[in-house]
C-alpha positions in Angstrom: -10.1 0.5 16.3 -8.8 0.5 20.0 -8.8 3.1 22.7 -5.0 3.0 22.7 -3.6 6.4 22.2 -1.2 5.2 19.6 -3.8 4.2 17.2 -6.0 7.4 17.4 -3.9 10.2 15.6 -4.0 8.4 12.4 -7.9 8.5 12.6 -8.3 12.2 13.6 -8.6 13.3 9.9 -11.3 10.9 9.1 -13.1 12.2 12.5 -12.7 15.8 11.3 -14.4 14.9 8.0 -17.2 12.8 9.6 -15.8 9.7 7.7 -15.0 7.3 10.3 -15.6 3.7 9.7 -18.6 2.3 11.8 -16.2 0.3 14.1 -14.5 3.6 15.0 -17.5 5.8 15.4 -17.7 5.2 19.2 -14.2 4.5 20.2 -12.6 7.6 18.8 -15.0 10.1 20.5 -14.6 8.1 23.8 -10.8 8.5 23.5 -11.1 12.3 22.7 -13.2 12.7 25.7 -10.3 11.7 28.0 -7.2 12.8 26.0 -6.5 16.5 26.0 -3.8 16.5 23.2 -5.8 14.3 20.8 -9.0 16.4 21.4 -6.9 19.7 20.6 -5.6 18.1 17.5 -9.0 16.8 16.5 -10.6 20.3 16.9 -7.7 21.9 15.0 -8.3 19.6 12.1 -12.1 20.1 12.2 -11.6 23.9 12.1 -9.4 23.6 9.0 -12.2 21.6 7.3 -14.6 24.4 8.3 -12.3 27.1 6.9 -11.8 25.2 3.7 -15.6 24.5 3.4 -15.0 21.0 2.3 -17.8 18.6 2.1 -17.2 15.4 4.3 -15.3 12.7 2.6 -14.3 14.7 -0.5 -10.9 16.3 0.6 -8.3 16.4 3.2 -7.6 19.0 5.8 -4.8 21.4 5.4 -1.7 20.9 7.6 -2.0 22.9 10.8 1.8 22.4 11.6 3.5 25.7 12.0 4.4 26.8 8.6 7.9 26.4 7.9 11.1 27.7 8.8 11.8 30.5 6.4 10.5 32.2 3.2 7.8 34.7 2.4 5.1 32.3 1.4 3.8 29.1 2.6 2.5 26.1 0.5 0.3 24.0 2.6 0.8 20.2 2.2 -2.1 17.9 2.1 -1.8 18.0 5.9 -4.3 15.2 7.0 -3.1 14.0 3.6 -6.0 12.5 2.6 -8.5 11.6 5.2 -7.6 8.3 6.8 -10.6 6.0 6.8 -10.0 2.8 8.7 -7.1 1.3 7.0 -7.0 3.6 4.0 -6.5 7.1 2.8 -8.9 9.0 0.5 -7.1 11.6 -1.6 -8.0 15.2 -1.8 -10.8 16.0 -4.2 -10.3 19.8 -4.2 -7.1 20.5 -2.5 -5.8 23.5 -1.0 -2.3 24.8 -1.8 -2.4 27.7 0.6 -0.2 30.3 -0.6 0.7 32.8 2.1 2.5 35.9 1.3 3.0 39.7 1.5 1.7 42.4 -0.9 -1.6 44.1 -1.0 -3.6 45.0 1.9 -3.8 41.5 3.4 0.1 41.4 3.3 0.3 44.8 4.9 -1.9 43.8 7.7 -0.1 40.6 8.4 -3.1 38.6 7.3 -2.7 35.2 5.6 -4.1 35.3 2.0 -5.6 31.8 1.4 -5.7 30.8 -2.4 -7.5 27.4 -3.1 -6.0 25.5 -5.9 -7.7 22.5 -7.6 -6.0 19.2 -6.9 -6.7 15.9 -8.7 -8.0 13.2 -6.4 -5.4 10.7 -5.2 -6.1 6.9 -5.1 -7.4 5.4 -1.9 -4.2 4.1 -0.1 -3.4 2.2 3.1 -1.8 4.0 6.1 1.8 3.1 5.1 1.4 4.9 1.7 -0.3 8.0 3.2 2.9 9.9 3.9 3.9 9.6 0.2 0.4 10.5 -1.1 0.5 13.6 1.1 4.1 14.6 0.0 3.1 14.1 -3.6 0.1 16.3 -3.1 2.1 18.9 -1.4 4.8 18.9 -4.1 2.2 19.2 -6.9 0.8 22.2 -5.3 4.2 23.8 -4.8 5.1 23.2 -8.5 1.9 24.9 -9.7 3.3 27.9 -8.0 6.6 27.4 -9.7 4.9 27.1 -13.1 3.0 30.4 -12.5 6.3 32.3 -11.9 8.6 30.4 -14.0 11.9 30.0 -11.8 12.7 26.4 -13.0 16.3 27.3 -13.3 16.6 28.3 -9.5 19.4 26.4 -7.9 18.0 24.0 -5.3 20.4 21.4 -3.8 23.6 19.7 -5.0 24.0 21.0 -8.6 20.3 20.6 -9.3 17.7 23.4 -10.2 14.0 23.0 -9.6 13.4 20.9 -12.7 16.5 18.7 -12.0 15.1 18.1 -8.5 11.9 16.9 -9.9 13.9 14.7 -12.4 15.8 13.2 -9.5 12.4 12.2 -7.9 11.4 10.4 -11.2 14.7 8.3 -10.8 14.4 7.8 -7.2 10.8 6.5 -7.4 11.8 4.3 -10.3 13.5 1.6 -8.1 10.4 0.8 -6.1 8.0 1.2 -9.2 10.1 -1.3 -11.2 10.1 -3.7 -8.2 6.3 -3.5 -8.1 6.0 -4.2 -11.8 5.9 -0.7 -13.3 8.0 0.2 -16.3 11.2 2.2 -16.3 11.2 5.8 -17.2 12.9 7.3 -20.5 15.8 7.0 -21.2 16.5 3.3 -21.0 18.2 2.3 -17.7 21.9 1.4 -17.7 21.7 -0.2 -14.3 22.2 -4.0 -13.9 21.5 -6.2 -10.9 25.3 -6.2 -10.1 25.6 -2.4 -9.9 26.2 -1.3 -6.4 23.3 0.6 -5.1 24.9 3.9 -4.5 26.4 3.9 -8.1 23.0 2.9 -9.4 21.4 5.7 -7.4 23.8 8.3 -8.9 23.9 6.9 -12.3 20.2 6.6 -12.8 19.6 10.2 -11.4 22.3 11.7 -13.7 20.7 9.9 -16.8 17.2 11.0 -16.0 18.2 14.6 -15.3 20.2 14.7 -18.4 17.1 13.5 -20.4 14.7 15.8 -18.7 16.8 18.8 -19.5 16.0 18.3 -23.1 12.3 18.7 -22.4 9.9 21.4 -21.3 9.7 21.6 -17.4 6.0 20.9 -17.4 6.7 17.6 -19.2 9.1 16.6 -16.4 6.5 17.5 -13.8 3.9 15.5 -15.7 6.2 12.5 -15.9 6.8 12.5 -12.2 3.2 13.0 -11.3 2.2 10.1 -13.5 4.9 7.9 -12.1 3.7 8.9 -8.4 0.1 8.2 -9.4 1.0 4.8 -10.6 2.9 3.9 -7.6 -0.1 4.9 -5.4 -2.4 2.8 -7.6 -0.4 -0.4 -7.1 -2.0 -3.2 -4.9 0.9 -2.8 -2.5 -0.1 0.9 -1.9 -3.5 -0.2 -0.9 -3.3 -3.5 0.8 -1.1 -3.8 3.8 -0.7 -7.6 3.4 0.6 -7.2 -0.2 3.1 -4.6 1.1 4.4 -6.9 4.1 6.8 -8.8 1.8 10.5 -7.4 2.2 12.6 -6.3 -0.6 16.1 -4.7 -0.8 16.3 -1.1 -2.2 19.1 1.3 -1.6 21.0 -1.4 0.2 18.3 -1.8 2.9 16.1 -4.7 3.1 12.6 -3.4 4.3 9.0 -4.4 3.8 7.5 -2.6 0.7 5.3 -0.7 3.1 8.4 0.9 4.7 9.9 1.7 1.3 6.6 3.7 0.6 7.4 5.6 3.8 11.0 6.3 2.5 9.4 7.7 -0.7 7.2 9.9 1.4 10.2 11.0 3.4 12.2 11.9 0.2 9.4 13.7 -1.6 8.9 15.9 1.5 12.6 16.6 2.0 12.9 17.7 -1.8 9.7 19.7 -1.6 11.3 21.6 1.3 14.5 22.1 -0.7 12.5 23.6 -3.5 10.5 25.8 -1.1 13.6 27.1 0.5 15.2 27.8 -2.8 12.2 29.9 -3.9 11.4 31.5 -0.6 8.2 29.5 -0.1 7.9 28.0 3.4 6.8 24.4 3.2 5.3 22.9 6.4 6.4 19.7 7.7 4.3 16.6 7.4 1.2 16.2 9.6 2.0 14.6 12.9 0.8 11.2 12.2 2.9 11.1 9.0 5.8 12.6 10.8 5.8 9.8 13.5 5.8 7.3 10.8 8.9 8.9 9.3 10.5 9.1 12.7 9.8 5.5 13.7 11.3 4.1 10.5 14.4 6.4 10.7 15.0 5.3 14.4 14.7 1.6 13.4 17.3 2.1 10.6 19.6 4.2 12.8 19.4 1.3 15.5 20.4 -1.2 12.8 23.3 1.1 11.6 24.5 1.5 15.2 24.4 -2.2 15.9 23.7 -4.1 19.2 27.1 -3.3 20.6 27.3 0.3 20.4 27.4 2.3 23.7 23.7 2.7 24.8 22.2 6.0 24.4 18.6 7.1 25.5 17.2 8.8 22.5 14.1 10.9 22.8 12.1 12.5 19.9 9.6 15.2 20.6 6.8 16.8 18.5 4.8 19.5 20.2 3.8 17.9 23.3 4.4 14.3 22.3 7.5 12.6 23.0 8.8 9.0 22.4 12.0 7.3 23.8 14.2 4.5 22.6 17.4 3.0 23.9 19.9 2.6 20.9 22.9 0.3 21.1 23.8 -2.3 23.7 21.1 -3.7 25.9 23.7 -5.2 28.3 25.1 -2.0 29.9 23.8 1.2 31.5 22.9 4.0 29.4 25.9 6.4 28.9 24.2 9.4 27.3 20.9 11.0 26.5 19.8 12.7 23.3 16.8 14.8 22.6 15.8 15.9 19.2 12.7 17.5 17.7 11.0 15.3 15.2 11.4 17.6 12.2 15.1 18.2 13.2 15.8 14.6 13.4 14.3 13.9 10.0 16.3 16.8 8.5 19.4 15.4 10.1 18.8 11.9 8.6 17.9 13.7 5.4 21.3 15.4 5.3 20.0 18.9 5.8 21.6 19.3 9.1 25.1 18.4 10.2 25.7 16.9 13.7 27.1 20.3 14.7 24.2 22.3 13.4 21.0 20.2 14.5 19.4 21.7 17.7 19.6 19.1 20.5 19.5 18.4 24.2 22.4 16.4 25.5 23.3 14.8 28.8 25.9 12.2 29.9 28.8 11.2 27.7 29.0 13.8 24.9 31.4 11.7 22.7 28.8 8.7 22.8 26.0 11.0 21.9 27.9 12.6 19.1 28.5 9.2 17.7 24.8 8.7 17.4 24.4 12.1 15.6 27.2 11.3 13.3 25.8 7.9 12.4 22.3 9.5 11.8 23.8 12.1 9.4 25.8 9.3 7.6 22.4 7.8 6.7 21.6 10.4 4.3 21.6 9.5 0.5 19.4 12.5 -0.6 
């Protein structure tokens, strides 16, 4: 552990649970004493742990991010997603899908009703797999609410209903799963090594969804949950060194660790899709995970723009935090400036905002900035 600010946020959940590694027990409190933003976040997490009455080391704190953008209820994702302990993450032992809604005295008074739901423990994973572990936990919590009310046929996105969206996630997870030695899902895959990735992506999704439509929705959920658990149990999910080797998936060559972040990104986006369709507000990932998504998306955006694009100063903000990058050419002066909220940037890259819709701050050459927005939107495959 270091006193460097960039390393502290990912350890705050462990601090809240009293589960820091011995090497971090002095360094983290020392940093909190001098960093107002980290201290505030740490106290928020500890208060969440207190409200949930969770014994140290057994479960993760709920997400304290502002609950979502619309809907009459909020399903809390595993906000600290599994307490980060050293290089790993310990899954929730009793998790907390907090469902917030109207009705009854609590709704009339505007008081948030907290309903704790049982959540199976997730395997211990390294930091690169933490966003995926958290998103899986959040979607499982949301799907328990769906199962209780039965709206599986509610249209969600594209031409998919709730069950179809889960089926798509089975197909989407499969590429990484097979690369890590796991078996394909039923039905047998028609994809070959020569199939272009976009065709493979669409074909496999269509085949899996068609198969899942012949089954009970709960069977679909079970198949997805088992595949996710298997991915999180692979050595690559737990060992950063094993996850450091690169592989090409969806047309992009990245370390396996980054592909786990991509899986977390997609699981969260589709959880949000389902929540919006059902009027259940889904919170964004916790800040530490959100910044992992942002950093990866910025890297991919930079590669897509290339080294000769007109340079743009790009700033991403999350609460009081902000990070800047220069995208494009390093050999000329910056021609434009763009500021996006971290969640809005992820939704843009995820295809849930168009360049015209996304809230933004712009200065300088507006055409150059629009080129960055359009390229970011073009990255979406979701």
